[in-house]
GUVO-875579 format. One record per residue: residue in one letter; residue number from 0; z, x, y of N, C-alpha, C in turn. Coordinates in nm, 2 decimals, always signed. Atoms other than C-alpha are relative to their C-alpha. Last residue first. Example, Ala and Ser with C-alpha at 12.3 -4.5 7.8 and 13.67 -1.06 7.14 Angstrom:
// residues 2
- residuo	num	n.pz	n.px	n.py	ca.pz	ca.px	ca.py	c.pz	c.px	c.py
- S	1	+0.00	-0.09	-0.11	+0.71	+1.37	-0.11	+0.08	-0.08	+0.11 .
- A	0	+0.00	+0.09	-0.12	+0.78	+1.23	-0.45	+0.00	+0.09	+0.12 .
END
This chain:
// residues 148
- residuo	num	n.pz	n.px	n.py	ca.pz	ca.px	ca.py	c.pz	c.px	c.py
- G	147	-0.06	-0.02	-0.13	+1.43	+1.55	-0.08	-0.01	+0.14	+0.03 .
- K	146	-0.05	-0.13	-0.01	+1.22	+1.42	-0.36	+0.05	+0.03	+0.14 .
- V	145	-0.08	-0.02	-0.12	+1.17	+1.06	-0.46	+0.05	+0.14	+0.00 .
- S	144	+0.08	+0.04	-0.11	+0.89	+1.03	-0.72	+0.07	+0.01	+0.14 .
- N	143	+0.00	-0.10	-0.11	+1.05	+1.23	-0.99	-0.08	-0.03	+0.12 .
- A	142	-0.07	-0.12	+0.03	+0.95	+0.97	-1.25	-0.01	+0.11	+0.11 .
- W	141	-0.12	-0.01	-0.08	+0.83	+0.65	-1.08	+0.08	+0.13	-0.03 .
- L	140	+0.03	-0.02	-0.14	+0.47	+0.67	-1.20	+0.13	+0.03	+0.09 .
- G	139	+0.04	-0.14	-0.03	+0.58	+0.73	-1.55	-0.03	+0.02	+0.14 .
- P	138	-0.12	-0.08	-0.02	+0.76	+0.39	-1.56	-0.03	+0.15	+0.03 .
- F	137	-0.08	+0.02	-0.12	+0.43	+0.22	-1.48	+0.12	+0.08	+0.01 .
- K	136	+0.01	-0.12	-0.10	+0.20	+0.37	-1.74	+0.10	-0.01	+0.11 .
- P	135	-0.08	-0.12	+0.05	+0.32	+0.13	-2.02	-0.01	+0.12	+0.09 .
- M	134	-0.14	+0.01	-0.02	+0.20	-0.17	-1.80	+0.08	+0.12	-0.05 .
- V	133	-0.05	-0.11	-0.07	-0.16	-0.07	-1.81	+0.15	+0.01	+0.03 .
- K	132	+0.06	-0.12	+0.06	-0.28	-0.30	-2.09	+0.05	+0.12	+0.07 .
- Q	131	-0.07	-0.04	+0.13	-0.04	-0.58	-2.00	-0.05	+0.13	-0.05 .
- M	130	-0.14	-0.04	-0.04	-0.17	-0.59	-1.64	+0.07	+0.05	-0.12 .
- A	129	+0.02	-0.13	-0.07	-0.54	-0.59	-1.76	+0.14	+0.05	+0.03 .
- P	128	+0.02	-0.11	+0.10	-0.45	-0.87	-2.01	-0.01	+0.14	+0.06 .
- G	127	-0.12	-0.01	+0.08	-0.31	-1.09	-1.72	-0.01	+0.11	-0.11 .
- M	126	-0.10	-0.07	-0.08	-0.61	-1.02	-1.49	+0.13	+0.02	-0.08 .
- Y	125	+0.04	-0.13	-0.02	-0.89	-1.10	-1.74	+0.11	+0.08	+0.08 .
- P	124	-0.09	-0.08	-0.08	-0.81	-1.44	-1.89	-0.05	+0.15	+0.01 .
- R	123	+0.05	-0.13	+0.04	-1.10	-1.65	-2.01	+0.07	+0.10	+0.08 .
- P	122	-0.05	-0.12	-0.05	-0.95	-2.00	-2.01	-0.07	+0.13	-0.05 .
- K	121	-0.10	-0.05	+0.09	-1.17	-2.29	-2.09	+0.05	+0.13	+0.05 .
- V	120	+0.02	-0.13	+0.04	-1.35	-2.44	-1.79	+0.11	+0.04	-0.10 .
- H	119	-0.12	-0.06	+0.04	-1.36	-2.81	-1.74	-0.03	+0.13	-0.06 .
- I	118	+0.00	-0.05	+0.14	-1.66	-2.93	-1.54	+0.14	+0.05	-0.03 .
- R	117	-0.13	-0.06	+0.04	-1.70	-3.14	-1.23	-0.01	+0.04	-0.15 .
- R	116	-0.07	+0.06	+0.11	-2.05	-3.21	-1.11	+0.12	+0.08	-0.04 .
- K	115	-0.13	-0.06	+0.03	-2.24	-3.15	-0.79	+0.06	-0.07	-0.12 .
- R	114	-0.09	+0.09	+0.07	-2.61	-3.22	-0.77	+0.13	+0.08	-0.02 .
- R	113	-0.12	-0.06	+0.06	-2.86	-3.07	-0.53	+0.10	-0.10	-0.06 .
- R	112	-0.05	+0.08	+0.11	-3.19	-3.24	-0.49	+0.12	+0.06	-0.06 .
- N	111	+0.00	+0.14	-0.03	-3.32	-3.13	-0.15	+0.07	-0.09	-0.11 .
- R	110	-0.06	+0.04	-0.13	-3.22	-2.77	-0.19	+0.01	-0.15	+0.02 .
- L	109	+0.06	-0.06	-0.12	-3.30	-2.73	-0.56	+0.06	-0.05	+0.13 .
- G	108	+0.12	+0.06	-0.06	-3.08	-2.83	-0.85	-0.05	+0.08	+0.12 .
- S	107	+0.13	-0.03	+0.07	-2.73	-2.74	-0.97	-0.11	-0.07	+0.08 .
- V	106	+0.11	+0.05	-0.08	-2.38	-2.72	-0.81	-0.13	+0.04	-0.07 .
- V	105	+0.13	-0.08	+0.02	-2.09	-2.67	-1.05	-0.11	-0.07	+0.08 .
- T	104	+0.12	+0.08	-0.04	-1.74	-2.78	-0.96	-0.12	+0.09	-0.01 .
- S	103	+0.08	-0.07	-0.10	-1.43	-2.65	-1.14	-0.12	-0.08	+0.03 .
- P	102	+0.12	+0.06	-0.06	-1.15	-2.79	-1.35	-0.07	+0.09	+0.10 .
- G	101	-0.02	+0.11	-0.09	-0.91	-2.59	-1.56	-0.13	-0.05	+0.06 .
- G	100	+0.07	+0.12	+0.05	-0.87	-2.26	-1.74	+0.02	-0.12	+0.10 .
- H	99	-0.10	+0.09	+0.06	-0.61	-2.00	-1.65	-0.07	-0.12	-0.06 .
- E	98	-0.12	-0.06	+0.04	-0.81	-1.69	-1.56	+0.09	-0.10	-0.08 .
- L	97	+0.03	-0.09	+0.11	-1.16	-1.85	-1.54	+0.13	+0.06	-0.06 .
- A	96	+0.03	+0.08	+0.12	-1.03	-2.14	-1.34	-0.04	+0.09	-0.11 .
- E	95	-0.12	+0.06	+0.05	-0.86	-1.91	-1.09	-0.03	-0.08	-0.13 .
- P	94	-0.09	-0.10	+0.06	-1.17	-1.70	-1.05	+0.13	-0.05	-0.06 .
- A	93	+0.04	-0.05	+0.13	-1.39	-2.01	-1.02	+0.09	+0.11	-0.05 .
- A	92	-0.08	-0.12	-0.01	-1.21	-2.19	-0.74	-0.02	+0.07	-0.14 .
- G	91	-0.04	-0.08	+0.12	-1.45	-2.47	-0.68	+0.09	+0.12	+0.03 .
- I	90	-0.04	+0.08	+0.12	-1.62	-2.60	-0.37	+0.04	+0.10	-0.10 .
- K	89	-0.07	+0.13	-0.03	-1.66	-2.48	-0.01	+0.05	-0.07	-0.12 .
- Q	88	+0.06	+0.11	+0.07	-1.74	-2.12	-0.10	+0.08	-0.12	+0.03 .
- N	87	+0.01	+0.11	-0.10	-1.67	-1.83	+0.13	-0.08	-0.11	-0.07 .
- L	86	+0.12	-0.01	-0.08	-1.55	-1.60	-0.15	-0.01	-0.12	+0.09 .
- R	85	+0.07	+0.13	-0.01	-1.20	-1.58	-0.27	-0.12	+0.02	+0.09 .
- M	84	+0.00	+0.06	-0.14	-1.10	-1.22	-0.35	-0.08	-0.13	+0.00 .
- P	83	+0.13	+0.02	-0.06	-1.02	-1.14	-0.71	+0.01	-0.06	+0.13 .
- G	82	+0.07	+0.12	+0.05	-0.68	-1.01	-0.80	-0.14	-0.01	+0.07 .
- V	81	+0.13	-0.04	+0.06	-0.41	-0.75	-0.74	-0.07	-0.13	-0.05 .
- V	80	+0.07	+0.11	+0.05	-0.11	-0.80	-0.51	-0.13	+0.05	-0.05 .
- V	79	+0.14	-0.01	+0.00	+0.14	-0.52	-0.46	-0.07	-0.12	-0.06 .
- T	78	+0.07	+0.04	+0.12	+0.50	-0.55	-0.36	-0.15	+0.03	+0.01 .
- K	77	+0.01	-0.12	+0.09	+0.73	-0.40	-0.10	-0.05	-0.04	-0.14 .
- R	76	-0.07	+0.04	+0.12	+0.80	-0.74	+0.06	+0.01	+0.11	-0.10 .
- D	75	-0.12	+0.08	-0.03	+0.73	-0.63	+0.41	+0.08	-0.03	-0.13 .
- A	74	-0.12	-0.08	-0.04	+0.50	-0.35	+0.31	+0.12	-0.08	+0.03 .
- D	73	-0.07	+0.08	-0.10	+0.26	-0.57	+0.11	+0.12	+0.08	+0.04 .
- Y	72	-0.15	-0.02	+0.00	+0.03	-0.34	-0.08	+0.05	-0.08	+0.12 .
- G	71	-0.06	-0.03	-0.13	-0.32	-0.47	-0.15	+0.15	+0.01	-0.01 .
- F	70	-0.15	+0.00	+0.00	-0.54	-0.48	-0.46	+0.04	+0.03	+0.14 .
- F	69	-0.06	-0.09	-0.09	-0.91	-0.58	-0.49	+0.15	+0.00	-0.03 .
- I	68	-0.14	-0.01	+0.05	-1.14	-0.75	-0.74	+0.06	+0.11	+0.09 .
- F	67	-0.10	+0.04	-0.10	-1.46	-0.84	-0.55	+0.14	-0.01	-0.06 .
- K	66	+0.01	-0.08	-0.13	-1.73	-0.64	-0.74	+0.12	-0.04	+0.09 .
- K	65	-0.04	-0.14	+0.02	-1.64	-0.77	-1.09	+0.01	+0.08	+0.13 .
- L	64	-0.14	+0.00	+0.05	-1.66	-1.13	-0.99	+0.06	+0.14	-0.01 .
- L	63	-0.09	+0.02	-0.11	-1.97	-1.07	-0.78	+0.15	+0.00	-0.04 .
- G	62	-0.08	-0.12	-0.04	-2.17	-0.91	-1.05	+0.10	-0.02	+0.10 .
- T	61	+0.05	-0.05	-0.12	-2.42	-1.20	-1.07	+0.06	+0.14	+0.04 .
- H	60	+0.15	+0.02	+0.00	-2.37	-1.31	-1.43	-0.06	+0.07	+0.12 .
- S	59	+0.03	+0.01	-0.14	-2.01	-1.17	-1.46	-0.16	+0.00	+0.01 .
- S	58	+0.12	-0.07	-0.04	-1.90	-1.24	-1.81	-0.03	-0.02	+0.15 .
- P	57	+0.13	+0.06	-0.04	-1.55	-1.35	-1.85	-0.11	+0.09	+0.01 .
- P	56	+0.02	-0.02	-0.14	-1.27	-1.17	-2.05	-0.14	-0.06	+0.04 .
- Q	55	+0.05	-0.14	-0.02	-1.22	-1.32	-2.40	-0.02	+0.01	+0.16 .
- G	54	-0.10	-0.09	+0.04	-1.00	-1.63	-2.47	-0.04	+0.15	+0.02 .
- P	53	-0.13	+0.04	-0.06	-1.30	-1.87	-2.45	+0.11	+0.10	-0.06 .
- A	52	-0.08	+0.10	+0.08	-1.61	-1.68	-2.56	+0.13	-0.03	+0.06 .
- S	51	-0.10	-0.06	+0.08	-1.82	-1.51	-2.29	+0.07	-0.11	-0.08 .
- I	50	-0.13	+0.06	-0.04	-2.14	-1.67	-2.16	+0.11	+0.06	-0.10 .
- A	49	-0.07	+0.08	+0.10	-2.45	-1.45	-2.20	+0.14	-0.05	+0.05 .
- K	48	+0.04	+0.14	-0.02	-2.63	-1.33	-1.89	+0.07	-0.09	-0.10 .
- R	47	+0.10	+0.04	+0.10	-2.45	-1.00	-1.87	-0.04	-0.15	+0.03 .
- K	46	+0.11	+0.06	-0.07	-2.22	-0.80	-1.64	-0.11	-0.03	-0.10 .
- R	45	+0.14	-0.05	+0.02	-1.92	-0.73	-1.85	-0.10	-0.08	+0.08 .
- I	44	+0.11	+0.10	-0.03	-1.57	-0.78	-1.73	-0.13	+0.06	-0.02 .
- S	43	+0.00	+0.10	+0.11	-1.30	-0.57	-1.90	-0.11	-0.10	+0.02 .
- S	42	+0.07	-0.06	+0.12	-1.38	-0.26	-1.68	+0.00	-0.11	-0.11 .
- K	41	+0.14	-0.01	-0.03	-1.30	-0.46	-1.36	-0.07	+0.05	-0.13 .
- A	40	+0.06	+0.14	-0.01	-0.96	-0.58	-1.49	-0.15	+0.01	+0.01 .
- A	39	+0.00	+0.06	+0.14	-0.86	-0.23	-1.61	-0.07	-0.13	+0.00 .
- T	38	+0.10	-0.07	+0.08	-0.97	-0.08	-1.27	+0.00	-0.06	-0.14 .
- R	37	+0.13	+0.04	-0.04	-0.77	-0.34	-1.08	-0.11	+0.07	-0.08 .
- V	36	+0.02	+0.13	+0.04	-0.46	-0.29	-1.29	-0.14	-0.05	+0.04 .
- F	35	+0.01	+0.00	+0.14	-0.47	+0.09	-1.24	-0.03	-0.14	-0.06 .
- A	34	+0.13	-0.05	+0.03	-0.53	+0.05	-0.87	-0.03	+0.01	-0.15 .
- G	33	+0.10	+0.10	-0.04	-0.24	-0.18	-0.83	-0.14	+0.05	-0.04 .
- A	32	-0.01	+0.11	+0.11	-0.01	+0.06	-1.02	-0.11	-0.10	+0.03 .
- K	31	+0.06	-0.06	+0.12	-0.13	+0.35	-0.79	+0.00	-0.11	-0.11 .
- S	30	+0.14	+0.00	-0.03	-0.06	+0.13	-0.48	-0.07	+0.06	-0.13 .
- L	29	+0.06	+0.14	+0.01	+0.28	+0.05	-0.62	-0.15	+0.00	+0.02 .
- N	28	+0.00	+0.04	+0.15	+0.35	+0.42	-0.68	-0.05	-0.14	-0.02 .
- K	27	+0.10	-0.08	+0.08	+0.24	+0.53	-0.33	+0.00	-0.04	-0.14 .
- R	26	+0.13	+0.03	-0.04	+0.42	+0.25	-0.14	-0.11	+0.07	-0.09 .
- A	25	+0.03	+0.13	+0.04	+0.74	+0.29	-0.34	-0.15	-0.04	+0.03 .
- A	24	+0.02	+0.00	+0.14	+0.74	+0.66	-0.29	-0.04	-0.13	-0.06 .
- S	23	+0.12	-0.06	+0.02	+0.70	+0.62	+0.08	-0.04	+0.01	-0.15 .
- D	22	+0.10	+0.09	-0.04	+0.98	+0.37	+0.09	-0.14	+0.06	-0.02 .
- A	21	+0.01	+0.11	+0.10	+1.20	+0.59	-0.11	-0.11	-0.09	+0.03 .
- A	20	+0.06	-0.06	+0.12	+1.13	+0.90	+0.11	-0.02	-0.11	-0.11 .
- R	19	+0.14	-0.02	-0.03	+1.19	+0.69	+0.43	-0.07	+0.06	-0.13 .
- K	18	+0.07	+0.13	+0.00	+1.52	+0.56	+0.28	-0.15	+0.01	+0.03 .
- V	17	+0.01	+0.05	+0.14	+1.63	+0.91	+0.19	-0.07	-0.13	+0.00 .
- R	16	+0.10	-0.08	+0.07	+1.55	+1.04	+0.54	-0.02	-0.05	-0.14 .
- D	15	+0.13	+0.05	-0.05	+1.74	+0.75	+0.70	-0.12	+0.08	-0.07 .
- T	14	+0.04	+0.13	+0.06	+2.04	+0.82	+0.47	-0.14	-0.05	+0.05 .
- D	13	+0.05	+0.08	-0.11	+2.06	+1.19	+0.56	-0.06	-0.13	-0.05 .
- F	12	+0.14	+0.02	-0.01	+2.26	+1.35	+0.29	-0.03	-0.09	+0.12 .
- F	11	+0.07	-0.04	+0.12	+2.59	+1.51	+0.22	-0.15	-0.03	+0.00 .
- M	10	+0.00	-0.14	+0.02	+2.77	+1.52	+0.55	-0.08	+0.04	-0.12 .
- D	9	+0.10	-0.06	-0.09	+2.66	+1.17	+0.64	+0.00	+0.15	-0.02 .
- L	8	+0.13	-0.02	+0.07	+2.86	+1.05	+0.34	-0.10	+0.07	+0.08 .
- S	7	+0.09	+0.11	+0.00	+3.19	+1.09	+0.53	-0.13	+0.04	-0.08 .
- V	6	+0.11	-0.03	-0.09	+3.46	+1.32	+0.42	-0.10	-0.11	+0.00 .
- T	5	+0.11	+0.10	+0.00	+3.80	+1.26	+0.27	-0.11	+0.05	+0.10 .
- K	4	+0.05	+0.03	-0.14	+4.03	+1.56	+0.21	-0.12	-0.10	-0.02 .
- I	3	+0.12	+0.08	+0.01	+4.24	+1.60	-0.10	-0.04	-0.04	+0.14 .
- R	2	+0.04	+0.06	-0.12	+4.48	+1.89	-0.12	-0.12	-0.09	-0.02 .
- L	1	+0.13	+0.05	-0.01	+4.65	+1.99	-0.44	-0.03	-0.08	+0.13 .
- M	0	+0.01	+0.13	-0.06	+4.97	+2.20	-0.43	-0.15	-0.04	+0.01 .
END
């Protein structure tokens, strides 16, 4: 005679412990992925005086663009955000204009004779290609990441 007995899942594993392990692995792996993308983006930007060609990563004339690329893990959404930090400038959105192309404002002249003019920037993507470059590494980050 065959006996079948039902048991609760709590006898097999601790669900809270598994959730904590999965959350910890997600934080660790997404942070690593963000660091990979940030590093690839920073390494694609050259600090030089010459202007980069449209379609190529931008040149960083002062070094600020390269210096202010960060990543951050959002625990509520379980996502990571990677990109340039907006500086305290009242005009323009240079990092966004460089990535996608579009209008920007240029200030020229000395203190008393400053002039603002609108220009159109051709796209010089650097974040999108950085993500595509490191994307093959992402599945390997998750292999054996939740251990009990």
